[in-house]
MDAnalysis code that builds the backbone (N, CA, C; Angstrom):
import MDAnalysis as mda
import numpy as np

u = mda.Universe.empty(297, n_residues=99, atom_resindex=np.repeat(np.arange(99), 3), trajectory=True)
u.add_TopologyAttr("name", ["N", "CA", "C"] * 99)
u.add_TopologyAttr("resid", np.arange(1, 100))
u.add_TopologyAttr("resname", ["MET", "GLY", "HIS", "LEU", "VAL", "ILE", "ILE", "SER", "GLU", "ASP", "ARG", "LYS", "GLU", "PHE", "VAL", "HIS", "SER", "HIS", "PRO", "HIS", "GLU", "GLY", "GLY", "GLU", "HIS", "ALA", "ALA", "GLY", "GLY", "MET", "GLY", "GLY", "PRO", "LYS", "VAL", "ASP", "PHE", "GLU", "ALA", "HIS", "PHE", "ASN", "VAL", "PRO", "GLY", "THR", "TYR", "LYS", "GLY", "TRP", "ALA", "GLN", "PHE", "ASN", "VAL", "GLY", "THR", "LYS", "GLU", "LYS", "GLU", "GLN", "VAL", "ILE", "THR", "VAL", "PRO", "PHE", "THR", "PHE", "THR", "VAL", "ALA", "LYS", "GLY", "ASP", "GLY", "LYS", "GLY", "GLU", "ALA", "ALA", "PRO", "HIS", "GLU", "HIS", "GLY", "GLY", "GLY", "GLU", "LYS", "LYS", "GLU", "ASN", "GLY", "HIS", "ASP", "HIS", "LYS"])
u.atoms.positions = np.array([
    [-9.792, -12.661, 13.387],
    [-8.552, -11.614, 13.080],
    [-9.171, -10.518, 12.289],
    [-10.109, -10.663, 11.487],
    [-10.878, -9.853, 10.572],
    [-11.738, -10.166, 9.555],
    [-12.194, -9.330, 8.699],
    [-13.007, -9.824, 7.597],
    [-12.933, -8.576, 6.682],
    [-13.617, -9.002, 5.398],
    [-13.434, -8.091, 4.113],
    [-14.910, -8.011, 3.631],
    [-15.476, -6.958, 3.272],
    [-16.606, -6.729, 2.807],
    [-16.403, -5.727, 1.382],
    [-16.852, -6.278, 0.258],
    [-16.576, -5.517, -1.084],
    [-17.887, -5.447, -1.860],
    [-18.239, -4.322, -2.279],
    [-19.332, -4.248, -3.090],
    [-19.149, -3.415, -4.370],
    [-19.667, -3.762, -5.540],
    [-19.504, -3.101, -6.682],
    [-20.083, -1.752, -6.633],
    [-19.626, -0.829, -7.687],
    [-20.194, 0.528, -7.810],
    [-21.733, 0.500, -7.982],
    [-22.215, -0.601, -8.928],
    [-23.503, -0.511, -9.217],
    [-24.486, -1.228, -7.916],
    [-23.737, -1.571, -6.918],
    [-24.263, -2.324, -5.837],
    [-25.119, -3.746, -6.254],
    [-24.614, -4.390, -7.154],
    [-25.141, -5.753, -7.671],
    [-24.231, -6.900, -7.359],
    [-22.923, -6.474, -6.984],
    [-21.960, -7.675, -6.684],
    [-21.396, -7.411, -5.417],
    [-21.326, -8.378, -4.655],
    [-20.993, -8.312, -3.223],
    [-20.183, -9.489, -2.920],
    [-19.150, -9.416, -2.102],
    [-18.007, -10.208, -1.598],
    [-17.916, -10.081, -0.061],
    [-17.910, -11.187, 0.549],
    [-17.484, -11.197, 1.985],
    [-16.661, -12.278, 2.283],
    [-15.213, -11.886, 2.861],
    [-14.178, -12.870, 3.001],
    [-13.666, -12.844, 4.261],
    [-13.119, -13.879, 4.792],
    [-12.568, -13.978, 6.023],
    [-10.947, -14.212, 5.585],
    [-9.830, -13.974, 6.600],
    [-8.462, -14.161, 6.341],
    [-8.312, -16.000, 6.069],
    [-7.224, -16.138, 5.120],
    [-6.899, -17.591, 5.270],
    [-6.412, -17.890, 6.447],
    [-6.514, -19.199, 6.862],
    [-6.096, -19.879, 8.071],
    [-4.888, -20.775, 7.771],
    [-3.918, -20.558, 8.165],
    [-2.853, -21.425, 7.828],
    [-1.991, -20.887, 6.553],
    [-0.885, -21.212, 6.306],
    [-0.122, -20.715, 5.164],
    [0.935, -19.866, 5.480],
    [1.568, -19.009, 4.513],
    [2.981, -18.443, 4.830],
    [2.558, -17.384, 5.786],
    [1.503, -16.442, 5.759],
    [1.205, -15.278, 6.359],
    [0.405, -15.503, 7.093],
    [-0.106, -16.624, 7.695],
    [-1.156, -16.796, 8.722],
    [-0.667, -16.332, 10.090],
    [-1.424, -16.011, 10.823],
    [-1.115, -15.362, 12.086],
    [-1.195, -16.203, 13.239],
    [-1.792, -17.383, 12.921],
    [-1.691, -18.526, 13.994],
    [-2.593, -18.045, 15.279],
    [-3.608, -17.083, 14.976],
    [-4.069, -16.623, 16.209],
    [-3.522, -15.437, 16.756],
    [-2.444, -15.262, 16.323],
    [-1.645, -14.115, 17.151],
    [-2.022, -12.543, 16.630],
    [-2.444, -12.550, 15.352],
    [-2.750, -11.387, 14.685],
    [-1.576, -10.755, 14.006],
    [-1.622, -10.630, 12.741],
    [-0.683, -9.862, 11.840],
    [0.601, -10.184, 12.023],
    [1.583, -9.465, 11.091],
    [1.246, -8.251, 10.658],
    [0.784, -8.346, 9.339],
    [0.649, -9.504, 8.705],
    [0.194, -9.627, 7.263],
    [-1.097, -10.676, 7.416],
    [-1.987, -10.272, 6.845],
    [-3.398, -10.821, 6.596],
    [-3.606, -11.169, 5.122],
    [-3.968, -12.330, 4.799],
    [-4.228, -12.823, 3.409],
    [-5.827, -12.937, 3.323],
    [-6.275, -12.425, 2.253],
    [-7.755, -12.444, 2.002],
    [-7.981, -13.058, 0.565],
    [-8.966, -13.655, 0.279],
    [-9.218, -14.094, -1.173],
    [-10.572, -13.655, -1.643],
    [-10.557, -13.249, -2.655],
    [-12.054, -12.722, -3.219],
    [-11.883, -13.066, -4.891],
    [-13.239, -13.458, -5.247],
    [-13.247, -13.742, -6.736],
    [-14.519, -12.789, -7.242],
    [-14.325, -12.283, -8.310],
    [-15.090, -11.140, -8.974],
    [-15.725, -11.805, -10.441],
    [-16.962, -11.675, -10.470],
    [-17.629, -12.193, -11.715],
    [-17.775, -11.085, -12.946],
    [-17.763, -9.750, -12.472],
    [-17.990, -8.691, -13.214],
    [-16.973, -7.790, -13.024],
    [-16.302, -7.438, -14.144],
    [-15.221, -6.268, -13.927],
    [-15.908, -4.914, -13.496],
    [-15.030, -4.004, -12.992],
    [-15.644, -2.625, -12.629],
    [-14.969, -1.947, -11.473],
    [-15.552, -0.987, -11.079],
    [-14.926, -0.348, -9.719],
    [-15.745, -0.865, -8.453],
    [-14.728, -1.189, -7.546],
    [-15.365, -1.837, -6.293],
    [-14.829, -1.046, -5.158],
    [-15.612, -1.001, -4.026],
    [-15.331, -0.220, -2.557],
    [-15.265, -1.437, -1.774],
    [-14.212, -1.500, -1.081],
    [-13.788, -2.426, 0.054],
    [-13.780, -1.848, 1.405],
    [-14.151, -2.691, 2.522],
    [-13.927, -2.355, 3.793],
    [-13.197, -3.576, 4.493],
    [-12.125, -3.577, 5.070],
    [-11.507, -4.655, 5.837],
    [-11.608, -4.273, 7.258],
    [-12.094, -5.196, 8.133],
    [-11.774, -4.726, 9.650],
    [-11.077, -5.658, 10.211],
    [-10.265, -5.176, 11.182],
    [-9.525, -5.830, 12.171],
    [-9.640, -5.630, 13.466],
    [-9.587, -6.729, 14.173],
    [-9.619, -6.687, 15.746],
    [-8.380, -6.419, 16.322],
    [-7.826, -5.429, 16.868],
    [-6.460, -5.538, 17.371],
    [-6.421, -5.031, 18.894],
    [-5.447, -5.230, 19.421],
    [-5.285, -5.191, 20.951],
    [-5.485, -6.418, 21.573],
    [-5.765, -6.428, 23.016],
    [-5.940, -7.533, 23.886],
    [-7.490, -7.707, 23.982],
    [-7.588, -8.947, 24.698],
    [-8.940, -9.294, 25.079],
    [-9.585, -8.385, 26.063],
    [-8.435, -7.608, 26.845],
    [-9.013, -6.657, 27.900],
    [-9.386, -5.368, 27.300],
    [-8.557, -5.146, 26.108],
    [-8.685, -3.928, 25.517],
    [-8.641, -3.768, 23.917],
    [-9.786, -4.446, 23.488],
    [-9.946, -4.523, 21.988],
    [-10.158, -3.387, 21.251],
    [-10.054, -3.416, 19.999],
    [-10.376, -2.229, 19.111],
    [-10.439, -2.665, 17.814],
    [-11.553, -2.155, 17.128],
    [-11.868, -2.598, 15.674],
    [-11.379, -1.604, 14.788],
    [-10.693, -1.750, 13.774],
    [-10.126, -0.723, 13.053],
    [-10.637, -1.040, 11.652],
    [-11.457, -0.210, 10.910],
    [-11.972, -0.429, 9.744],
    [-11.221, 0.335, 8.601],
    [-10.643, -0.382, 7.526],
    [-9.877, 0.256, 6.408],
    [-10.666, 0.232, 5.170],
    [-11.127, 1.480, 4.621],
    [-11.776, 1.582, 3.378],
    [-10.800, 1.857, 2.066],
    [-11.126, 1.072, 1.022],
    [-10.356, 1.382, -0.136],
    [-11.237, 1.007, -1.452],
    [-10.776, 1.701, -2.382],
    [-11.520, 1.468, -3.706],
    [-10.527, 1.062, -4.878],
    [-10.888, 0.200, -5.636],
    [-9.950, -0.732, -6.753],
    [-10.854, -1.159, -7.813],
    [-10.265, -1.223, -8.983],
    [-10.810, -1.575, -10.311],
    [-10.383, -2.925, -10.647],
    [-11.340, -3.810, -11.066],
    [-11.200, -5.240, -11.512],
    [-11.277, -5.195, -13.017],
    [-10.222, -5.585, -13.602],
    [-10.399, -5.675, -14.947],
    [-11.004, -6.971, -15.583],
    [-11.382, -7.207, -16.788],
    [-11.862, -8.188, -17.307],
    [-11.063, -9.452, -17.425],
    [-11.112, -10.514, -16.893],
    [-10.287, -11.595, -16.698],
    [-10.356, -12.516, -18.053],
    [-9.525, -13.558, -18.013],
    [-9.641, -14.484, -19.166],
    [-10.594, -15.827, -18.934],
    [-11.488, -15.837, -17.963],
    [-12.412, -16.719, -17.709],
    [-11.986, -17.860, -17.168],
    [-10.489, -18.085, -16.988],
    [-9.907, -19.314, -16.511],
    [-10.043, -19.477, -14.856],
    [-10.530, -18.396, -14.126],
    [-10.644, -18.436, -12.832],
    [-9.422, -18.195, -11.916],
    [-8.154, -17.985, -12.478],
    [-7.073, -17.470, -11.892],
    [-6.503, -16.273, -12.247],
    [-5.951, -15.638, -11.300],
    [-5.333, -14.247, -11.563],
    [-4.165, -14.417, -12.509],
    [-3.819, -13.587, -13.631],
    [-2.654, -13.660, -14.463],
    [-1.524, -13.372, -13.604],
    [-0.265, -14.000, -13.766],
    [0.742, -13.609, -13.050],
    [1.105, -12.209, -13.159],
    [1.507, -11.607, -11.883],
    [1.857, -10.283, -11.894],
    [2.710, -10.068, -10.723],
    [3.208, -8.712, -10.506],
    [4.033, -8.486, -9.550],
    [3.481, -7.649, -8.450],
    [4.021, -7.829, -7.191],
    [3.907, -6.946, -6.141],
    [4.658, -6.029, -5.773],
    [4.714, -5.152, -4.749],
    [5.787, -4.175, -4.575],
    [7.082, -4.423, -4.595],
    [7.331, -6.010, -3.872],
    [8.689, -6.433, -3.679],
    [9.281, -6.954, -5.213],
    [8.426, -7.102, -6.093],
    [8.778, -7.399, -7.329],
    [8.752, -9.061, -7.735],
    [8.189, -9.827, -6.489],
    [8.138, -11.306, -6.481],
    [6.849, -11.600, -7.384],
    [7.019, -12.806, -8.223],
    [5.946, -13.098, -9.016],
    [5.770, -14.594, -8.806],
    [4.493, -14.965, -9.086],
    [4.083, -16.336, -9.018],
    [3.349, -16.769, -10.326],
    [3.848, -17.838, -11.037],
    [3.471, -18.281, -12.283],
    [1.996, -18.761, -12.179],
    [1.198, -19.331, -11.196],
    [0.016, -19.766, -11.220],
    [-0.911, -18.857, -10.276],
    [-1.209, -18.030, -10.519],
    [-2.377, -17.286, -9.889],
    [-1.576, -16.004, -9.003],
    [-2.254, -15.880, -7.853],
    [-1.785, -14.681, -7.068],
    [-0.991, -14.949, -6.034],
    [0.018, -14.206, -5.778],
    [0.945, -14.492, -4.947],
    [0.806, -13.256, -3.690],
    [0.823, -13.433, -2.570],
    [0.684, -12.600, -1.482],
    [1.979, -12.088, -0.703],
    [3.009, -11.964, -1.453],
    [4.357, -11.548, -0.892],
    [4.617, -10.272, -1.035],
])
């Protein structure tokens, strides 16, 4: 369905991730409309990412690459994201919620 590559501004940190299989937003092999990735960062800073998605049919596939930049803040060292809100205002008390 896709994959995600992220690299730090100093090019010392690298993350490669594939979408979650199963779960609320899983496509079950059908593709989209929502895809969840998980990434862990050891160092705060500015990161550049590229997500690639294979769209279309087997007869007419197309790969779409989506670039983005974001900042990772220093965490508390507990290994989970602090509770926070997404665009819809939903919040999860233990870590990251992808709603």
